[in-house]
PLY file of the C-alpha trace (Angstrom):
ply
format ascii 1.0
element vertex 241
property float x
property float y
property float z
element edge 240
property int vertex1
property int vertex2
end_header
11.18 -22.55 64.92
14.49 -23.78 64.91
16.07 -24.75 61.54
15.53 -28.27 59.64
19.52 -27.84 58.32
22.20 -27.94 60.76
25.64 -28.46 60.10
26.84 -29.88 63.17
27.67 -33.84 63.33
24.52 -35.93 65.13
25.62 -39.89 65.98
23.05 -42.00 63.53
22.03 -45.37 65.04
22.38 -47.94 62.51
20.97 -50.82 64.54
18.33 -51.17 67.03
20.43 -52.03 69.85
21.68 -48.82 69.61
18.63 -47.48 71.23
17.34 -47.44 74.67
14.13 -49.81 75.28
14.40 -50.37 71.39
12.13 -53.49 72.01
8.64 -52.02 72.50
9.55 -49.48 69.92
10.47 -51.40 67.09
7.74 -53.78 67.96
4.98 -50.71 67.54
6.58 -50.25 64.46
6.40 -53.44 63.14
2.56 -54.08 64.21
1.37 -50.95 62.59
3.38 -52.18 59.85
2.05 -55.19 59.53
-1.47 -53.74 59.28
-0.18 -52.18 56.43
1.52 -54.35 54.45
-1.45 -56.16 52.68
-2.35 -52.62 51.53
0.41 -51.88 49.56
1.45 -53.23 45.83
4.09 -52.16 43.52
7.51 -53.94 42.39
10.24 -52.24 44.24
10.15 -51.46 48.09
12.96 -49.20 49.64
13.87 -49.75 53.06
15.85 -46.65 53.65
18.74 -46.93 57.10
19.29 -49.16 59.49
16.51 -49.11 61.55
14.35 -49.61 58.63
16.22 -52.84 57.11
15.58 -54.40 60.82
12.01 -54.26 60.70
10.90 -57.19 58.36
7.84 -56.96 55.72
7.68 -60.58 54.71
3.57 -60.32 54.33
4.01 -57.64 52.32
3.03 -58.02 48.48
6.16 -56.48 46.87
8.41 -59.07 46.57
11.61 -56.95 45.62
12.77 -55.15 48.79
16.01 -53.14 48.69
17.51 -52.87 52.31
19.68 -49.39 52.16
22.09 -48.79 54.90
25.97 -48.31 55.40
27.03 -50.14 58.91
24.19 -52.35 59.20
25.03 -55.92 58.27
21.24 -56.67 56.98
21.69 -54.22 53.51
22.07 -55.31 50.25
22.86 -52.01 48.99
25.44 -49.54 50.12
24.67 -45.92 49.29
24.30 -42.20 50.37
20.91 -41.41 51.63
21.45 -37.88 49.69
22.03 -39.43 46.59
19.79 -42.53 45.80
21.50 -44.97 42.94
18.04 -45.35 41.50
15.91 -43.89 38.67
13.25 -41.13 38.87
10.34 -42.92 39.48
11.46 -46.21 39.93
10.13 -46.81 43.83
7.02 -47.96 44.93
6.69 -47.84 48.43
9.60 -46.10 51.43
9.72 -46.73 54.38
11.91 -44.75 56.90
12.01 -45.62 60.26
13.55 -42.45 62.52
15.29 -40.87 59.60
14.83 -37.57 59.93
15.52 -37.51 63.80
19.14 -38.36 63.13
19.22 -35.87 59.83
21.55 -32.90 59.12
18.91 -31.99 56.01
15.54 -33.32 56.20
14.25 -31.25 53.04
17.03 -32.44 50.87
16.21 -36.29 52.01
12.58 -35.93 51.51
13.29 -34.08 47.82
15.99 -37.23 47.26
13.02 -40.11 48.12
10.43 -37.73 45.98
12.95 -38.16 43.10
12.52 -41.93 43.17
9.02 -42.62 44.06
6.53 -43.11 41.49
3.14 -41.35 41.00
1.02 -42.79 43.96
3.38 -44.21 45.59
3.73 -44.70 49.42
5.63 -43.00 52.10
6.23 -44.27 55.71
7.50 -42.14 58.18
8.37 -42.76 61.90
9.98 -40.32 64.55
10.04 -39.27 67.99
7.50 -36.25 69.20
9.62 -33.36 70.94
6.41 -32.37 72.76
6.62 -35.44 75.04
8.13 -36.94 77.71
11.05 -38.59 75.30
11.47 -34.69 74.43
11.85 -33.36 77.45
14.20 -35.79 78.43
16.40 -34.18 75.79
16.49 -31.32 77.24
18.78 -32.47 80.23
22.47 -31.54 80.15
23.72 -35.38 80.80
21.71 -36.89 77.85
22.06 -34.51 74.89
24.72 -36.58 73.76
22.99 -40.23 74.44
20.58 -41.78 72.35
17.99 -40.94 71.01
18.42 -37.45 72.54
21.49 -36.54 70.87
19.00 -36.48 68.11
16.46 -34.19 66.29
12.60 -34.57 66.63
10.14 -32.92 65.13
6.49 -32.50 65.73
4.31 -34.93 63.43
2.53 -31.64 61.98
5.92 -30.31 60.90
6.75 -33.22 59.00
3.18 -33.09 57.40
4.11 -29.50 56.61
6.83 -30.90 54.99
4.88 -33.46 52.92
1.88 -31.44 51.75
4.74 -28.77 50.04
6.03 -32.18 48.10
2.33 -32.74 47.10
1.93 -35.58 49.46
-1.05 -36.86 51.18
-1.36 -38.29 54.51
-3.46 -41.12 54.25
-2.76 -42.38 58.04
-1.24 -40.66 61.27
-0.98 -42.59 64.57
0.84 -41.08 67.20
0.83 -43.16 70.45
3.65 -43.91 73.57
2.44 -41.57 76.02
4.24 -42.50 78.36
7.48 -44.61 76.95
8.44 -47.12 79.67
9.13 -50.52 78.67
7.59 -52.45 81.75
4.21 -53.08 82.08
3.27 -51.72 78.59
0.04 -53.48 77.87
-0.84 -51.49 80.97
-0.12 -47.74 79.67
-1.76 -49.00 76.39
-5.30 -49.80 77.42
-4.39 -46.41 79.79
-3.60 -44.47 76.58
-6.47 -46.00 74.58
-8.82 -45.18 77.14
-8.18 -41.38 76.99
-9.05 -41.20 73.55
-7.30 -38.91 71.10
-6.69 -35.44 73.00
-3.04 -37.32 74.22
-2.09 -37.45 70.69
-0.23 -34.15 70.44
1.88 -35.72 73.45
2.57 -38.77 72.72
6.63 -39.98 72.38
6.09 -41.31 68.24
4.09 -40.95 64.96
3.71 -43.56 62.50
2.88 -41.57 58.91
1.31 -42.89 55.77
1.88 -40.11 52.69
0.86 -41.07 49.36
2.34 -38.99 46.44
0.09 -37.17 44.31
0.72 -35.35 41.08
-1.70 -33.07 39.20
-0.99 -31.19 36.16
0.11 -27.80 35.88
-2.06 -26.54 32.91
-5.41 -28.07 32.37
-5.73 -30.22 29.54
-7.78 -29.61 26.61
-9.10 -31.71 24.10
-8.26 -32.05 20.74
-11.85 -31.84 19.42
-13.32 -28.29 18.70
-17.08 -27.85 18.07
-17.87 -26.49 14.69
-19.21 -22.86 14.58
-22.93 -23.05 12.68
-22.68 -19.93 10.58
-25.73 -17.87 10.23
-27.20 -17.18 6.84
-26.36 -13.30 6.09
-29.47 -10.87 4.71
-28.36 -9.00 1.91
-30.26 -5.85 0.76
-30.60 -5.68 -2.80
-32.18 -2.56 -4.27
-33.37 -3.28 -7.90
-32.95 0.39 -10.08
-35.83 0.83 -12.79
0 1
1 2
2 3
3 4
4 5
5 6
6 7
7 8
8 9
9 10
10 11
11 12
12 13
13 14
14 15
15 16
16 17
17 18
18 19
19 20
20 21
21 22
22 23
23 24
24 25
25 26
26 27
27 28
28 29
29 30
30 31
31 32
32 33
33 34
34 35
35 36
36 37
37 38
38 39
39 40
40 41
41 42
42 43
43 44
44 45
45 46
46 47
47 48
48 49
49 50
50 51
51 52
52 53
53 54
54 55
55 56
56 57
57 58
58 59
59 60
60 61
61 62
62 63
63 64
64 65
65 66
66 67
67 68
68 69
69 70
70 71
71 72
72 73
73 74
74 75
75 76
76 77
77 78
78 79
79 80
80 81
81 82
82 83
83 84
84 85
85 86
86 87
87 88
88 89
89 90
90 91
91 92
92 93
93 94
94 95
95 96
96 97
97 98
98 99
99 100
100 101
101 102
102 103
103 104
104 105
105 106
106 107
107 108
108 109
109 110
110 111
111 112
112 113
113 114
114 115
115 116
116 117
117 118
118 119
119 120
120 121
121 122
122 123
123 124
124 125
125 126
126 127
127 128
128 129
129 130
130 131
131 132
132 133
133 134
134 135
135 136
136 137
137 138
138 139
139 140
140 141
141 142
142 143
143 144
144 145
145 146
146 147
147 148
148 149
149 150
150 151
151 152
152 153
153 154
154 155
155 156
156 157
157 158
158 159
159 160
160 161
161 162
162 163
163 164
164 165
165 166
166 167
167 168
168 169
169 170
170 171
171 172
172 173
173 174
174 175
175 176
176 177
177 178
178 179
179 180
180 181
181 182
182 183
183 184
184 185
185 186
186 187
187 188
188 189
189 190
190 191
191 192
192 193
193 194
194 195
195 196
196 197
197 198
198 199
199 200
200 201
201 202
202 203
203 204
204 205
205 206
206 207
207 208
208 209
209 210
210 211
211 212
212 213
213 214
214 215
215 216
216 217
217 218
218 219
219 220
220 221
221 222
222 223
223 224
224 225
225 226
226 227
227 228
228 229
229 230
230 231
231 232
232 233
233 234
234 235
235 236
236 237
237 238
238 239
239 240
């Protein structure tokens, strides 16, 4: 298994125009996010990265939405993803579209996101699956330095393991895009739905919704205590004659 942390430089996309076949990839994420937006509640929503900033969430119940990126013109906050300028437990929902695929240290990024996430907050992740046709294309030498194959791909089960270490419960996971083509997308989607769940490990993309769970380290004991009932003590008295 490849280490999660690396030192080499990775070209990170800051817009969907930087990715080939970006339209159907973005539309697939948008369709799944639209289904979850009515279920999200809170005060603050963070869209981390340029790809997340360009995904619309107008039908979301959260009014205050923060777009954080360095180069994307849609942003309203410029900051480093490893050092978010927010207080602890201040964000209700975080959207990370393909951020782990172009991250040098995904563990550090997830810990920083966990720091600003409130208890029972939602974390939405998308990414490419290496065990797919898109993952096989990354093995070609002439494609290793081009988008999207220049990044890193982690299996959804590995991402779920990272989330479980941080006490996140995966409430929904969807794998899609068995054949990553742009033309005749409706036919391939119909065929993918007809095949069933066995094709999920080989789909090119995944959509994960996780919820932060906080459990106390020690059981909380009640302040009240039951009073012990004292049994009468029998006294043996001897009468002297």
